[in-house]
C-alpha positions in Angstrom: 25.8 50.4 -47.2 26.6 49.9 -50.9 28.7 52.9 -51.3 30.6 51.9 -48.7 31.7 48.8 -50.4 32.4 50.5 -53.7 34.9 52.5 -51.7 36.4 49.9 -50.0 36.7 48.2 -53.0 38.3 50.7 -55.1 40.6 52.7 -52.7 42.1 56.0 -54.2 45.5 55.1 -56.0 48.2 57.6 -56.4 50.1 57.5 -59.6 53.5 56.0 -58.9 56.7 57.5 -61.3 59.5 55.6 -62.1 63.2 56.9 -62.6 64.9 56.6 -65.8 67.2 53.9 -64.3 64.1 51.4 -63.6 62.6 51.9 -66.9 65.8 51.1 -68.6 66.2 48.0 -66.7 63.2 46.7 -67.1 63.4 47.9 -70.9 66.7 46.0 -71.2 65.4 43.2 -69.4 62.6 42.8 -72.1 65.1 43.5 -75.2 67.4 40.4 -73.7 64.5 38.3 -74.0 65.5 35.9 -71.1 62.2 36.2 -70.1 58.8 36.2 -70.8 57.6 40.0 -70.8 54.5 38.3 -69.0 57.0 37.0 -66.5 58.7 40.4 -66.3 55.5 41.9 -65.7 54.7 40.2 -62.6 58.3 40.4 -61.5 58.3 44.2 -61.5 54.2 44.8 -60.7 53.9 46.5 -64.4 51.4 45.8 -67.0 52.2 44.3 -70.2 51.7 47.2 -72.3 53.8 49.3 -70.3 57.0 47.3 -70.8 56.6 47.0 -74.3 56.3 50.7 -74.7 59.6 51.2 -72.5 60.9 48.3 -75.0 59.8 50.5 -78.4 61.3 53.5 -76.6 64.6 52.2 -75.9 64.9 51.0 -79.5 64.0 54.1 -81.3 66.3 55.6 -79.0 69.2 53.6 -78.7 71.1 55.1 -81.6 71.1 58.6 -79.8 73.4 57.2 -77.3 76.0 56.8 -79.7 75.5 59.6 -81.6 78.0 62.7 -81.2 77.0 65.2 -79.4 77.7 68.9 -79.8 79.8 70.7 -77.0 79.2 69.1 -73.9 80.5 71.8 -71.4 79.3 75.4 -72.0 82.1 77.7 -73.0 82.9 79.7 -69.9 81.9 83.3 -70.2 84.5 86.0 -71.1 85.5 87.4 -67.4 87.9 89.9 -69.0 85.6 92.8 -69.2 84.1 92.0 -65.7 87.8 92.1 -64.1 88.2 95.4 -66.2 85.0 96.7 -64.5 86.4 95.4 -60.9 89.5 97.4 -61.3 88.2 100.7 -62.5 85.3 100.3 -59.6 88.4 99.7 -57.3 90.1 102.9 -58.5 87.4 105.2 -58.2 86.3 103.9 -54.6 90.1 104.5 -53.5 89.8 108.1 -55.2 87.0 108.8 -53.4 88.1 107.6 -50.0 90.9 110.2 -50.4 89.2 113.3 -51.7 85.8 113.0 -49.7 85.8 113.7 -45.9 84.6 110.8 -43.9 81.2 111.0 -42.7 80.1 110.8 -39.2 
């Protein structure tokens, strides 16, 4: 009977996963300090420690938002050799069609 009560009181919980947008929303709310972190924890159903970690992470990585990034779009591949190979293969194909007898 005791084993049943233990299982009933401690149901198997799955790990929650939060999106980056949600984390940013909570961390920004904590940074503005309009509400206490404890109130935010109740509102978002999180622990105070988790909100504090996200707040610290936001403070540490906020400068990266304004840092100049390298090329944001990768350079397109050089397609000239590909077009040359396609042209050569088309010419070979036409030549083979003319010289070889049709297969039955």
